[in-house]
C-alpha positions, 0 to 999 in steps of 0.5 A: 375293406374291399367292399369299402373301395380299398384296393387290396394288394395282398390278400391276409390270408397270405400274412396270416401263420398261427403259432411260433413253429408255424411262423418259424417253417414260413420265415422266409415268405413272412421277410418276402411279404414285409420287403414287398409292404415295405415297397408298395408303401414308397410308391403310394406315398401315404399321408397317414399309415393305418395299421390294424392288429397282426403285430408281429408284422405291423410294429416292424412296418410301424418302425420302418415308416416312422424312419420315413416321415410317414404318419402312423396309426394303428387301429385295434392295439396287439394284446401285448396286455397279454403277452409280450408287454416289452412291446409298448416302448417300440409302440411309444416310440412309432406309432403316433396315435393308438387306437383301442376297442377294448375298455382295459386297454387304455388303462394299460397303455395309461399305466406305461405314459402313453395316451392310447384312444378308446375308440369302442369296439367296432363290432358294435357298428356291424351288428346294429346294421342290421337290428331286426330281429330273428326268430330262434331255430333248432340250429346248432352255430358252428365257428371252427376259426379262420386259419386252416390250422384251427379248422383242421384241429377243431372242426373234426372235434366239434362235428364229432361233438354234434352228432346225434344231437336230436332235431338241432340243425348244425351249420358251419359258418365259413370263414371268408378267406376260405373256400367249400373245396377245403372244408368238403373233406371234413364234412363229408358224410356229415349231416352239417351245412356249410354256409359263407357270407351269413355268420350274423345270421346264423348266429342271430338264429341259433340257439347254441354254438361251438365258437374258437377262441378269438373275435368271434366269442365277442360276435356270439356274445353281443349278438346273444348267443349262449356259447362254448369257447373252443380252442386247440393249437399246435402241441409245442406252440401252446407249451411255449404260449402258456409260458408267456402269456399273461392272462386269466381267460382267451375269450374276449368275453370273458376277458372284458367282464373279468370273470368266466362266464362262457366256458372255454375248452382248451387243448386237451379239455376240447374233447367231444364229452366236454363239449356235449355236456356244456352244449346240454345246458346251454340248450336246456338249462334256464339259470344257465341261459339266464346267467349267460344273458345277464352277462351278455348284457354287462358285455355290451355296455361296457363297450362304449356304444356305435361310433367306433369307426367314425372316432377313429376316422377322426383321429386319421384325418387329424392334423398336426 
């Protein structure tokens, strides 16, 4: 957003807390940020407030903004189809236009008599900006997440799993909000390379990837990278989430396709042995690679083609 000309008054890394326990410990910070946001919006006096994902924070702001008479557009729906489905009633009251990026989300809202707009997925637009082919190299891509908690929990396991992987070069795609200093203790003495701002290049040239559950799994899928999906959270947060979340899969690839196209290694299943076993199949099994390629083609077809940003902009700029 900053590259597109937006003025950033508060960086998302100051707002992103993952897990129930972590949110509780940082509640005072979150409440201060909500107050700051309200004050900033009132001073700016927008005609339209565009909210992007991040439901715990943004739905509070949406409700408040509606009380101020501000039109609210929500771009990229909160994953209320996974848990807290009751939030749909608040959305119906305080969100004027909901723009969804996953094909099954429109059907979800329709069940609650709310007309959401399926605009396609913006990742297709990003990927289309560089459609040049890249030759595959002996590279294993490692994407350990975008938050400090994720990286701290998963990167050590990932690095252990790729030790002694023959002639393969292991490259970590650093998250935009992180610094090299944060990764330094994890990679000290390891035969790995850390890069920033080259995630798509790494995904395009690698032959397989260890990818933390989230948007990165979809990016890898659209760039046709065979992947192992990894996820490990605070134990208490995971136990709570397992009781509340109502989905069969955690990766966007599997959710969209409604099948286990990519292997998901979660919590205790995320260990060195399991990673190495699946990585070997992705690198050496022709049948495994063929099936994943077919699934990735189906994934691409389900996402509606390029133009998500333009379609969303049209909705934002419309007048009542």
